[in-house]
Phi, psi and omega in degrees: 000172183219135177226143174210161183211142177210167176234142174229159177269128180292338178292334177297340181252014177080013180268091187247356181298144175201166181225126177286141179264150179298328182276003184099161181083191182229162184288319185240130178283168181278330184265143174245128179263127179247125179240133180236131175232121187235132174232134181238132177245134179295145182281000000 
């Protein structure tokens, strides 16, 4: 099997909407984590 992981900024794709929370901080973070897990079986 094969596994990999990376992070990208959602702002690089023009996704800039966010909502401030009453407790401080924001609703949506800037980074998106992408995880890939691949398994290949011979035919």
